[in-house]
All heavy atoms as an XYZ file, in Angstrom:
835
protein
N       0.858     -1.172      0.000
C       0.000      0.000      0.000
C       0.902      1.231      0.000
O       1.725      1.418      0.886
C      -0.892     -0.036      1.245
C      -1.847      1.096      1.342
S      -2.966      1.057      2.780
C      -3.489     -0.609      2.859
N       0.725      2.079     -0.997
C       1.592      3.243     -1.136
C       1.113      4.401     -0.263
O      -0.071      4.491      0.099
C       1.648      3.688     -2.594
O       0.448      4.320     -2.961
N       2.027      5.283      0.021
C       1.698      6.489      0.791
C       0.711      7.346      0.016
O      -0.213      7.923      0.598
C       2.986      7.284      1.084
O       3.898      6.435      1.782
C       2.692      8.509      1.911
N       0.887      7.412     -1.291
C      -0.026      8.198     -2.135
C      -1.451      7.670     -2.016
O      -2.401      8.450     -1.861
C       0.428      8.162     -3.607
O       1.768      8.639     -3.682
C      -0.483      8.991     -4.486
N      -1.595      6.359     -2.074
C      -2.924      5.747     -1.956
C      -3.557      6.087     -0.611
O      -4.735      6.459     -0.540
C      -2.832      4.227     -2.135
C      -4.117      3.506     -1.808
C      -5.239      3.647     -2.617
C      -4.223      2.695     -0.682
C      -6.426      2.999     -2.313
C      -5.403      2.043     -0.382
C      -6.497      2.202     -1.200
O      -7.676      1.568     -0.899
N      -2.797      5.995      0.461
C      -3.326      6.289      1.798
C      -3.767      7.753      1.889
O      -4.869      8.049      2.362
C      -2.286      5.955      2.888
C      -2.747      6.448      4.252
C      -2.006      4.454      2.923
N      -2.939      8.660      1.405
C      -3.259     10.095      1.488
C      -4.493     10.421      0.650
O      -5.408     11.109      1.126
C      -2.044     10.944      1.060
C      -0.939     10.824      2.112
C      -2.443     12.399      0.848
C       0.385     11.413      1.701
N      -4.534      9.929     -0.583
C      -5.688     10.201     -1.462
C      -6.956      9.599     -0.882
O      -8.028     10.224     -0.909
C      -5.429      9.672     -2.890
C      -4.270     10.411     -3.549
C      -6.682      9.744     -3.748
C      -4.513     11.879     -3.802
N      -6.862      8.395     -0.352
C      -8.039      7.737      0.222
C      -8.546      8.490      1.444
O      -9.755      8.693      1.605
C      -7.725      6.273      0.563
O      -7.367      5.594     -0.645
C      -8.914      5.581      1.202
N      -7.639      8.926      2.303
C      -8.054      9.708      3.476
C      -8.647     11.051      3.062
O      -9.620     11.522      3.663
C      -6.890      9.890      4.440
C      -6.440      8.611      5.162
C      -5.192      8.881      6.001
C      -7.570      8.041      6.016
N      -8.091     11.670      2.016
C      -8.657     12.911      1.490
C     -10.063     12.668      0.952
O     -10.988     13.440      1.228
C      -7.761     13.480      0.391
C      -8.307     14.702     -0.353
C      -8.369     15.908      0.585
C      -7.459     15.007     -1.567
N     -10.233     11.587      0.201
C     -11.550     11.248     -0.349
C     -12.551     10.983      0.771
O     -13.700     11.453      0.719
C     -11.449     10.035     -1.270
N     -12.132     10.254      1.790
C     -13.020      9.970      2.924
C     -13.376     11.255      3.662
O     -14.536     11.454      4.050
C     -12.367      8.968      3.872
N     -12.402     12.136      3.846
C     -12.651     13.386      4.581
C     -13.596     14.312      3.810
O     -14.539     14.865      4.391
C     -11.328     14.094      4.868
N     -13.368     14.462      2.510
C     -14.235     15.359      1.746
C     -15.650     14.794      1.622
O     -16.626     15.540      1.729
C     -13.654     15.648      0.346
O     -13.449     14.423     -0.356
C     -12.361     16.427      0.434
N     -15.750     13.487      1.430
C     -17.077     12.871      1.346
C     -17.780     12.940      2.696
O     -18.984     13.215      2.763
C     -16.963     11.413      0.857
O     -16.296     11.402     -0.403
C     -18.329     10.785      0.691
N     -17.040     12.713      3.768
C     -17.613     12.839      5.115
C     -18.082     14.256      5.389
O     -19.154     14.473      5.961
N     -17.287     15.237      4.974
C     -17.679     16.644      5.126
C     -18.979     16.918      4.372
O     -19.877     17.594      4.883
C     -16.562     17.561      4.616
C     -16.959     18.993      4.504
C     -17.042     19.792      5.639
C     -17.262     19.555      3.272
C     -17.423     21.117      5.546
C     -17.639     20.872      3.170
C     -17.722     21.664      4.309
N     -19.078     16.369      3.165
C     -20.286     16.548      2.372
C     -21.499     15.924      3.060
O     -22.590     16.500      3.074
C     -20.075     15.935      0.988
O     -21.189     16.146      0.166
N     -21.293     14.755      3.666
C     -22.392     14.094      4.391
C     -22.833     14.933      5.588
O     -24.036     15.147      5.796
C     -21.954     12.712      4.858
N     -21.876     15.410      6.350
C     -22.197     16.230      7.525
C     -22.926     17.500      7.094
O     -23.860     17.956      7.767
C     -20.927     16.548      8.343
C     -21.189     17.607      9.395
C     -20.379     15.281      8.982
N     -22.524     18.072      5.973
C     -23.177     19.285      5.472
C     -24.649     19.042      5.169
O     -25.494     19.907      5.419
C     -22.471     19.789      4.215
O     -21.141     20.130      4.493
N     -24.959     17.855      4.656
C     -26.365     17.514      4.400
C     -27.099     17.318      5.724
O     -28.204     17.832      5.913
C     -26.483     16.250      3.516
C     -27.928     15.791      3.416
C     -25.915     16.506      2.138
N     -26.489     16.570      6.660
C     -27.131     16.322      7.956
C     -27.380     17.618      8.729
O     -28.397     17.759      9.404
C     -26.293     15.379      8.816
C     -26.237     13.964      8.313
C     -25.043     13.265      8.328
C     -27.360     13.322      7.820
C     -24.971     11.957      7.875
C     -27.307     12.020      7.358
C     -26.109     11.338      7.390
N     -26.436     18.551      8.625
C     -26.559     19.830      9.335
C     -27.453     20.815      8.575
O     -27.708     21.911      9.045
C     -25.177     20.452      9.555
C     -24.234     19.590     10.381
S     -24.749     19.419     12.086
C     -24.538     21.074     12.665
N     -27.881     20.393      7.390
C     -28.716     21.223      6.520
C     -28.074     22.594      6.267
O     -28.724     23.639      6.373
C     -30.119     21.377      7.075
C     -30.841     20.050      7.224
C     -32.339     20.233      7.130
N     -33.080     19.068      7.533
C     -33.377     18.055      6.735
N     -32.944     18.047      5.514
N     -34.085     17.047      7.166
N     -26.806     22.543      5.906
C     -26.087     23.773      5.563
C     -26.809     24.449      4.399
O     -27.144     23.795      3.399
C     -24.652     23.452      5.187
N     -27.039     25.725      4.550
C     -27.807     26.481      3.567
C     -27.223     26.331      2.161
O     -27.957     26.160      1.195
C     -27.835     27.944      3.983
C     -28.645     28.835      3.104
C     -28.655     30.260      3.632
C     -29.438     31.159      2.709
N     -29.507     32.519      3.209
N     -25.903     26.365      2.044
C     -25.252     26.291      0.737
C     -25.374     24.901      0.107
O     -25.057     24.727     -1.060
C     -23.794     26.724      0.836
C     -22.982     25.945      1.817
C     -22.858     26.174      3.160
C     -22.206     24.785      1.548
N     -22.057     25.220      3.726
C     -21.626     24.365      2.771
C     -21.920     24.052      0.399
C     -20.803     23.249      2.861
C     -21.094     22.946      0.491
C     -20.538     22.562      1.711
N     -25.859     23.917      0.883
C     -26.075     22.567      0.346
C     -27.556     22.336      0.074
O     -27.926     21.863     -0.998
C     -25.548     21.490      1.319
C     -25.925     20.098      0.849
C     -24.043     21.611      1.474
N     -28.413     22.652      1.037
C     -29.824     22.283      0.900
C     -30.601     23.200     -0.051
O     -31.560     22.744     -0.660
C     -30.526     22.182      2.275
C     -29.909     21.062      3.099
C     -30.517     23.487      3.028
N     -30.190     24.446     -0.180
C     -30.897     25.299     -1.141
C     -30.747     24.774     -2.572
O     -31.741     24.686     -3.290
C     -30.434     26.751     -1.020
C     -31.029     27.455      0.182
C     -30.633     28.916      0.275
O     -29.838     29.400     -0.550
O     -31.120     29.588      1.205
N     -29.521     24.408     -2.997
C     -29.435     23.809     -4.334
C     -30.171     22.477     -4.452
O     -30.780     22.205     -5.487
C     -27.927     23.619     -4.546
C     -27.290     24.624     -3.658
C     -28.204     24.714     -2.464
N     -30.131     21.645     -3.396
C     -30.864     20.377     -3.465
C     -32.341     20.630     -3.746
O     -32.954     19.951     -4.579
C     -30.712     19.591     -2.158
C     -29.353     18.968     -1.871
C     -29.370     18.277     -0.506
C     -28.958     17.999     -2.953
N     -32.905     21.599     -3.061
C     -34.308     21.946     -3.281
C     -34.515     22.475     -4.706
O     -35.490     22.122     -5.372
C     -34.766     22.962     -2.251
N     -33.581     23.299     -5.161
C     -33.699     23.866     -6.507
C     -33.576     22.796     -7.589
O     -34.185     22.921     -8.647
C     -32.634     24.941     -6.716
N     -32.817     21.747     -7.327
C     -32.683     20.652     -8.297
C     -33.917     19.759     -8.302
O     -34.040     18.881     -9.140
C     -31.479     19.754     -7.978
C     -30.141     20.440     -7.880
C     -29.150     19.920     -7.059
C     -29.848     21.597     -8.588
C     -27.914     20.534     -6.956
C     -28.612     22.217     -8.477
C     -27.647     21.682     -7.658
O     -26.433     22.282     -7.538
N     -34.809     19.963     -7.330
C     -36.028     19.170     -7.271
C     -35.896     17.883     -6.478
O     -36.718     16.980     -6.616
N     -34.878     17.792     -5.630
C     -34.691     16.594     -4.815
C     -35.605     16.685     -3.594
O     -35.509     17.644     -2.822
C     -33.219     16.444     -4.387
C     -32.349     16.294     -5.634
C     -33.044     15.252     -3.456
C     -30.887     16.372     -5.370
N     -36.493     15.727     -3.401
C     -37.422     15.782     -2.273
C     -36.686     15.798     -0.928
O     -35.675     15.117     -0.751
C     -38.241     14.502     -2.405
C     -38.061     14.063     -3.814
C     -36.714     14.542     -4.231
N     -37.202     16.572      0.009
C     -36.604     16.673      1.349
C     -36.450     15.330      2.042
O     -35.502     15.119      2.778
C     -37.473     17.563      2.243
C     -36.952     18.906      2.408
C     -37.877     19.699      3.354
N     -37.467     21.051      3.315
C     -36.709     21.610      4.247
N     -36.345     20.936      5.298
N     -36.335     22.857      4.125
N     -37.377     14.443      1.820
C     -37.327     13.130      2.441
C     -36.126     12.300      2.003
O     -35.738     11.358      2.686
N     -35.548     12.647      0.883
C     -34.376     11.927      0.391
C     -33.089     12.402      1.039
O     -32.093     11.684      1.024
C     -34.236     12.095     -1.113
C     -35.272     11.418     -1.949
C     -36.484     10.918     -1.550
C     -35.184     11.196     -3.347
N     -37.159     10.411     -2.621
C     -36.383     10.569     -3.743
C     -34.237     11.478     -4.303
C     -36.634     10.203     -5.054
C     -34.486     11.122     -5.611
C     -35.678     10.483     -5.971
N     -33.050     13.629      1.544
C     -31.811     14.233      2.033
C     -31.105     13.391      3.090
O     -29.889     13.200      2.996
C     -32.053     15.644      2.535
C     -32.541     16.607      1.486
C     -32.713     16.353      0.150
C     -32.935     17.950      1.682
N     -33.195     17.469     -0.487
C     -33.338     18.463      0.423
C     -33.005     18.776      2.785
C     -33.773     19.769      0.256
C     -33.432     20.077      2.623
C     -33.820     20.576      1.372
N     -31.815     12.876      4.110
C     -31.096     12.044      5.087
C     -30.495     10.788      4.461
O     -29.404     10.357      4.850
C     -32.165     11.674      6.117
C     -33.249     12.682      5.947
C     -33.205     13.094      4.509
N     -31.183     10.215      3.487
C     -30.672      9.012      2.815
C     -29.436      9.339      1.982
O     -28.486      8.543      1.928
C     -31.753      8.377      1.945
C     -32.886      7.849      2.762
C     -34.131      8.395      2.880
C     -32.870      6.709      3.618
N     -34.889      7.650      3.747
C     -34.137      6.605      4.214
C     -31.903      5.758      3.922
C     -34.471      5.597      5.103
C     -32.228      4.748      4.814
C     -33.499      4.676      5.385
N     -29.455     10.496      1.351
C     -28.288     10.912      0.568
C     -27.094     11.159      1.490
O     -25.968     10.762      1.184
C     -28.616     12.164     -0.244
C     -29.696     11.987     -1.316
C     -30.040     13.329     -1.963
C     -29.262     10.982     -2.361
N     -27.348     11.809      2.620
C     -26.278     12.025      3.597
C     -25.752     10.706      4.142
O     -24.543     10.523      4.309
N     -26.661      9.776      4.410
C     -26.246      8.468      4.929
C     -25.413      7.697      3.903
O     -24.442      7.025      4.262
C     -27.474      7.648      5.335
N     -25.784      7.807      2.640
C     -25.007      7.128      1.594
C     -23.590      7.686      1.534
O     -22.616      6.931      1.419
C     -25.699      7.278      0.236
N     -23.478      9.010      1.624
C     -22.140      9.614      1.605
C     -21.351      9.241      2.851
O     -20.155      8.947      2.769
C     -22.242     11.132      1.473
C     -22.663     11.574      0.093
C     -22.465     13.056     -0.081
C     -23.765     13.778      0.030
N     -23.644     15.201     -0.313
N     -22.010      9.244      4.004
C     -21.319      8.883      5.249
C     -20.843      7.431      5.203
O     -19.708      7.131      5.591
C     -22.246      9.108      6.448
N     -21.692      6.550      4.711
C     -21.301      5.138      4.598
C     -20.138      4.980      3.623
O     -19.199      4.207      3.871
C     -22.492      4.300      4.136
N     -20.164      5.728      2.536
C     -19.070      5.680      1.576
C     -17.766      6.173      2.177
O     -16.704      5.584      1.957
N     -17.846      7.257      2.944
C     -16.643      7.795      3.590
C     -16.059      6.789      4.571
O     -14.844      6.556      4.593
C     -16.976      9.110      4.293
N     -16.923      6.179      5.372
C     -16.449      5.164      6.319
C     -15.885      3.946      5.591
O     -14.879      3.367      6.008
C     -17.579      4.748      7.257
C     -18.039      5.807      8.253
C     -19.288      5.337      8.996
C     -16.929      6.159      9.221
N     -16.525      3.574      4.490
C     -16.050      2.447      3.703
C     -14.687      2.702      3.083
O     -13.839      1.806      3.034
N     -14.467      3.926      2.629
C     -13.146      4.261      2.089
C     -12.071      4.118      3.161
O     -11.012      3.544      2.917
C     -13.138      5.690      1.543
C     -13.870      5.935      0.230
C     -13.889      7.428     -0.084
C     -13.217      5.176     -0.908
N     -12.358      4.651      4.344
C     -11.390      4.554      5.444
C     -11.166      3.095      5.844
O     -10.027      2.662      6.044
C     -11.860      5.384      6.636
N     -12.238      2.332      5.929
C     -12.121      0.914      6.287
C     -11.348      0.145      5.221
O     -10.688     -0.850      5.514
C     -13.507      0.302      6.482
N     -11.414      0.633      3.999
C     -10.713     -0.007      2.902
C      -9.206      0.000      3.057
O      -8.505     -0.767      2.402
N      -8.706      0.858      3.928
C      -7.269      0.839      4.194
C      -6.870     -0.432      4.934
O      -5.732     -0.862      4.862
C      -6.859      2.085      4.984
C      -7.022      3.406      4.216
C      -6.752      4.590      5.132
C      -6.130      3.446      2.981
N      -7.833     -1.009      5.643
C      -7.587     -2.270      6.351
C      -8.121     -3.474      5.585
O      -7.538     -4.561      5.623
C      -8.221     -2.219      7.742
C      -7.706     -1.118      8.678
C      -8.520     -1.088      9.959
C      -6.231     -1.325      8.972
N      -9.252     -3.309      4.923
C      -9.878     -4.386      4.141
C     -10.102     -3.837      2.722
O     -11.115     -3.189      2.457
C     -11.224     -4.829      4.772
C     -11.828     -5.987      3.992
C     -11.052     -5.175      6.234
N      -9.155     -4.057      1.822
C      -9.209     -3.435      0.498
C     -10.513     -3.642     -0.270
O     -10.973     -2.720     -0.948
C      -8.028     -4.082     -0.238
C      -7.061     -4.421      0.855
C      -7.926     -4.830      2.023
N     -11.137     -4.787     -0.154
C     -12.387     -5.026     -0.887
C     -13.486     -4.063     -0.442
O     -14.306     -3.625     -1.262
C     -12.839     -6.468     -0.711
N     -13.497     -3.714      0.814
C     -14.488     -2.756      1.332
C     -14.243     -1.384      0.716
O     -15.181     -0.684      0.316
C     -14.448     -2.700      2.877
C     -15.332     -1.586      3.409
C     -14.866     -4.037      3.462
N     -12.983     -0.995      0.635
C     -12.644      0.298      0.036
C     -13.025      0.374     -1.426
O     -13.547      1.399     -1.882
N     -12.781     -0.696     -2.160
C     -13.150     -0.729     -3.580
C     -14.669     -0.631     -3.727
O     -15.180      0.140     -4.549
C     -12.605     -1.996     -4.273
C     -13.198     -2.174     -5.656
C     -11.083     -1.939     -4.342
N     -15.402     -1.377     -2.928
C     -16.865     -1.338     -2.986
C     -17.388      0.059     -2.637
O     -18.289      0.576     -3.310
C     -17.468     -2.376     -2.049
N     -16.819      0.661     -1.608
C     -17.239      2.014     -1.216
C     -16.938      3.021     -2.316
O     -17.772      3.883     -2.630
C     -16.551      2.419      0.084
N     -15.760      2.906     -2.906
C     -15.384      3.839     -3.972
C     -16.298      3.688     -5.182
O     -16.731      4.690     -5.763
C     -13.925      3.618     -4.363
N     -16.609      2.450     -5.555
C     -17.525      2.228     -6.681
C     -18.892      2.836     -6.367
O     -19.497      3.513     -7.203
C     -17.631      0.732     -7.017
C     -16.318      0.239     -7.621
C     -18.810      0.463     -7.963
C     -16.225     -1.268     -7.774
N     -19.381      2.615     -5.157
C     -20.663      3.193     -4.759
C     -20.645      4.714     -4.810
O     -21.600      5.342     -5.290
N     -19.558      5.318     -4.347
C     -19.473      6.778     -4.367
C     -19.328      7.326     -5.784
O     -19.887      8.392     -6.098
C     -18.314      7.255     -3.487
C     -18.573      7.154     -1.987
C     -17.295      7.427     -1.202
C     -19.668      8.129     -1.566
N     -18.609      6.616     -6.638
C     -18.519      7.051     -8.039
C     -19.921      7.040     -8.664
O     -20.309      7.987     -9.355
C     -17.546      6.167     -8.844
C     -17.688      6.408    -10.346
C     -16.111      6.419     -8.400
N     -20.696      6.000     -8.394
C     -22.073      5.952     -8.892
C     -22.913      7.070     -8.288
O     -23.711      7.712     -8.981
C     -22.693      4.588     -8.598
C     -22.079      3.413     -9.365
C     -22.643      2.088     -8.839
C     -22.311      3.569    -10.852
N     -22.733      7.326     -6.982
C     -23.473      8.397     -6.304
C     -23.183      9.747     -6.969
O     -24.104     10.489     -7.315
C     -23.080      8.442     -4.822
C     -23.755      9.562     -4.072
C     -24.929      9.342     -3.382
C     -23.239     10.851     -4.076
C     -25.566     10.364     -2.709
C     -23.871     11.879     -3.417
C     -25.027     11.641     -2.737
O     -25.664     12.660     -2.090
N     -21.894     10.059     -7.127
C     -21.538     11.361     -7.690
C     -21.882     11.464     -9.167
O     -22.177     12.556     -9.666
C     -20.068     11.693     -7.403
C     -19.813     12.001     -5.955
C     -18.926     11.239     -5.219
C     -20.475     13.028     -5.307
C     -18.691     11.511     -3.876
C     -20.253     13.314     -3.970
C     -19.362     12.562     -3.245
N     -21.900     10.338     -9.885
C     -22.378     10.349    -11.270
C     -23.856     10.726    -11.293
O     -24.290     11.536    -12.114
C     -22.152      8.982    -11.943
O     -20.748      8.696    -11.932
C     -22.685      8.959    -13.360
N     -24.612     10.157    -10.369
C     -26.025     10.528    -10.246
C     -26.199     11.993     -9.897
O     -27.117     12.657    -10.395
N     -25.307     12.514     -9.070
C     -25.378     13.935     -8.711
C     -25.125     14.812     -9.935
O     -25.821     15.819    -10.142
C     -24.367     14.249     -7.610
N     -24.150     14.436    -10.756
C     -23.863     15.208    -11.972
C     -25.072     15.169    -12.908
O     -25.482     16.205    -13.450
C     -22.595     14.663    -12.680
C     -22.457     15.251    -14.081
C     -21.355     14.958    -11.852
N     -25.669     14.008    -13.065
C     -26.850     13.883    -13.934
C     -28.002     14.727    -13.388
O     -28.683     15.426    -14.142
C     -27.263     12.399    -14.077
C     -28.624     12.262    -14.741
C     -26.202     11.630    -14.841
N     -28.197     14.695    -12.066
C     -29.275     15.471    -11.453
C     -29.078     16.967    -11.676
O     -30.023     17.683    -12.028
C     -29.353     15.169     -9.942
O     -29.632     13.776     -9.776
C     -30.425     15.998     -9.265
N     -27.865     17.445    -11.482
C     -27.570     18.867    -11.683
C     -27.768     19.241    -13.150
O     -28.352     20.285    -13.459
C     -26.138     19.201    -11.201
C     -25.756     20.619    -11.566
C     -26.020     18.982     -9.694
N     -27.320     18.396    -14.053
C     -27.476     18.667    -15.487
C     -28.946     18.679    -15.890
O     -29.377     19.552    -16.656
C     -26.709     17.642    -16.311
N     -29.716     17.726    -15.349
C     -31.147     17.691    -15.680
C     -31.880     18.914    -15.165
O     -32.858     19.353    -15.760
C     -31.793     16.428    -15.109
C     -31.372     15.183    -15.885
C     -32.138     13.985    -15.472
N     -33.540     14.193    -15.850
C     -34.541     13.442    -15.423
N     -34.309     12.424    -14.629
N     -35.760     13.680    -15.798
N     -31.390     19.469    -14.044
C     -31.990     20.686    -13.496
C     -31.520     21.926    -14.255
O     -31.988     23.026    -13.970
C     -31.642     20.807    -12.014
N     -30.588     21.727    -15.199
C     -30.033     22.806    -16.018
C     -29.282     23.856    -15.205
O     -29.263     25.016    -15.538
C     -31.109     23.445    -16.890
C     -31.751     22.478    -17.849
C     -32.607     23.228    -18.858
N     -33.098     22.388    -19.919
C     -32.386     21.967    -20.953
N     -31.130     22.268    -21.052
N     -32.932     21.230    -21.895
N     -28.628     23.406    -14.141
C     -27.772     24.280    -13.342
C     -26.329     23.972    -13.721
O     -25.547     23.479    -12.909
C     -28.011     24.031    -11.852
C     -29.234     24.695    -11.337
C     -30.508     24.516    -11.750
C     -29.300     25.656    -10.289
N     -31.367     25.289    -11.024
C     -30.646     25.995    -10.116
C     -28.348     26.248     -9.465
C     -31.065     26.924     -9.170
C     -28.771     27.150     -8.521
C     -30.114     27.491     -8.383
N     -25.994     24.259    -14.949
C     -24.700     23.861    -15.485
C     -23.527     24.483    -14.734
O     -22.455     23.898    -14.669
C     -24.633     24.164    -16.980
C     -25.709     23.453    -17.753
C     -26.719     24.157    -18.378
C     -25.729     22.066    -17.826
C     -27.721     23.507    -19.077
C     -26.730     21.398    -18.515
C     -27.727     22.123    -19.141
N     -23.744     25.641    -14.145
C     -22.669     26.274    -13.368
C     -22.355     25.494    -12.089
O     -21.295     25.691    -11.494
C     -23.030     27.714    -13.025
O     -24.172     27.761    -12.183
N     -23.249     24.602    -11.675
C     -23.030     23.794    -10.465
C     -22.411     22.432    -10.766
O     -22.107     21.682     -9.838
C     -24.353     23.578     -9.731
C     -24.861     24.807     -9.057
N     -25.788     24.756     -8.053
C     -24.583     26.119     -9.223
C     -26.061     25.979     -7.635
N     -25.338     26.813     -8.345
N     -22.207     22.106    -12.025
C     -21.650     20.800    -12.372
C     -20.278     20.526    -11.749
O     -19.998     19.385    -11.384
C     -21.566     20.635    -13.895
C     -22.886     20.333    -14.586
C     -22.706     20.339    -16.094
C     -23.454     19.006    -14.122
N     -19.412     21.522    -11.583
C     -18.106     21.213    -10.986
C     -18.174     20.709     -9.537
O     -17.276     19.995     -9.099
C     -17.352     22.547    -11.045
C     -18.013     23.317    -12.139
C     -19.454     22.887    -12.109
N     -19.214     21.047     -8.803
C     -19.242     20.696     -7.380
C     -19.253     19.188     -7.125
O     -18.415     18.694     -6.373
C     -20.364     21.426     -6.660
C     -20.195     22.925     -6.712
C     -21.083     23.723     -7.398
C     -19.105     23.527     -6.107
C     -20.911     25.090     -7.481
C     -18.922     24.902     -6.170
C     -19.827     25.688     -6.863
N     -20.166     18.420     -7.723
C     -20.072     16.970     -7.488
C     -18.795     16.374     -8.084
O     -18.259     15.393     -7.564
C     -21.329     16.394     -8.144
C     -21.851     17.449     -9.037
C     -21.367     18.758     -8.492
N     -18.287     16.993     -9.145
C     -17.055     16.489     -9.751
C     -15.844     16.691     -8.822
O     -14.950     15.842     -8.788
C     -16.815     17.171    -11.092
C     -17.804     16.781    -12.154
S     -17.398     17.645    -13.691
C     -18.936     17.530    -14.560
N     -15.849     17.789     -8.092
C     -14.764     18.053     -7.147
C     -14.750     16.981     -6.059
O     -13.688     16.507     -5.659
C     -14.895     19.466     -6.545
C     -14.559     20.510     -7.606
C     -14.017     19.629     -5.307
C     -14.896     21.934     -7.208
N     -15.920     16.600     -5.578
C     -15.998     15.548     -4.557
C     -15.677     14.177     -5.144
O     -15.117     13.312     -4.466
C     -17.384     15.516     -3.912
C     -17.621     16.668     -2.974
C     -18.418     17.750     -3.335
C     -17.045     16.679     -1.710
C     -18.630     18.806     -2.470
C     -17.244     17.737     -0.834
C     -18.038     18.794     -1.218
O     -18.235     19.837     -0.364
N     -16.027     13.964     -6.407
C     -15.792     12.661     -7.038
C     -14.319     12.440     -7.374
O     -13.851     11.292     -7.347
C     -16.635     12.539     -8.303
N     -13.583     13.491     -7.666
C     -12.202     13.349     -8.140
C     -11.313     12.537     -7.195
O     -10.662     11.579     -7.637
C     -11.600     14.718     -8.430
N     -11.264     12.855     -5.884
C     -10.399     12.035     -5.027
C     -10.910     10.607     -4.847
O     -10.121      9.686     -4.642
C     -10.359     12.791     -3.698
C     -11.502     13.725     -3.721
C     -11.807     13.995     -5.157
N     -12.210     10.418     -4.955
C     -12.773      9.063     -4.872
C     -12.317      8.242     -6.068
O     -11.892      7.089     -5.938
C     -14.313      9.103     -4.776
C     -14.895      7.696     -4.840
C     -14.756      9.814     -3.507
N     -12.386      8.857     -7.254
C     -11.947      8.153     -8.463
C     -10.462      7.849     -8.388
O     -10.027      6.745     -8.750
C     -12.292      9.004     -9.709
C     -13.817      9.091     -9.878
C     -11.634      8.434    -10.964
C     -14.274     10.129    -10.881
N      -9.675      8.812     -7.902
C      -8.231      8.580     -7.762
C      -7.955      7.444     -6.773
O      -7.100      6.591     -7.023
C      -7.548      9.864     -7.324
N      -8.690      7.421     -5.669
C      -8.526      6.363     -4.678
C      -8.868      5.003     -5.285
O      -8.145      4.023     -5.080
C      -9.411      6.638     -3.459
O      -9.397      5.553     -2.571
N      -9.952      4.953     -6.031
C     -10.355      3.701     -6.670
C      -9.282      3.234     -7.659
O      -8.892      2.057     -7.657
C     -11.698      3.870     -7.389
C     -12.223      2.671     -8.163
C     -12.421      1.461     -7.249
C     -13.519      3.026     -8.872
N      -8.791      4.150     -8.474
C      -7.772      3.789     -9.458
C      -6.499      3.292     -8.785
O      -5.935      2.268     -9.193
C      -7.463      4.990    -10.355
N      -6.066      3.989     -7.741
C      -4.857      3.565     -7.027
C      -5.075      2.238     -6.312
O      -4.170      1.408     -6.258
C      -4.429      4.650     -6.030
C      -3.872      5.932     -6.657
C      -3.748      7.014     -5.595
C      -2.541      5.666     -7.322
N      -6.275      2.062     -5.752
C      -6.576      0.805     -5.057
C      -6.587     -0.382     -5.995
O      -6.106     -1.466     -5.654
N      -7.128     -0.192     -7.184
C      -7.170     -1.292     -8.158
C      -5.799     -1.540     -8.777
O      -5.494     -2.678     -9.128
C      -8.197     -0.979     -9.255
C      -9.661     -0.974     -8.810
C     -10.568     -0.536     -9.962
C     -10.083     -2.340     -8.281
N      -4.990     -0.489     -8.871
C      -3.651     -0.645     -9.448
C      -2.676     -1.303     -8.490
O      -1.724     -1.941     -8.905
C      -3.104      0.715     -9.888
N      -2.945     -1.097     -7.195
C      -2.002     -1.590     -6.180
C      -2.220     -2.990     -5.866
O      -1.555     -3.875     -5.540
């Protein structure tokens, strides 16, 4: 396991965890766009839970690699769905945000599969 993989994975877990906490805390800068994209309020806790589980899975993947790979795949699918949702809402200026969160997850997945 390389140092680069550990650092990228911890970064991915931290940013995804931060994103989950932001949903749980109903940070204005997170929930206002969710509402504008047409995402029902009842889904928000589930979306936060998915991100939190993914963040924990990435961290656990440092000890059990298969868990990390599964978590990373799940988060890549999650953030792909976020990009599609933002695009369907025609908020093209917001497209970089889910991509920023997805980037370290994708890097972690690539490094994990390569290692």
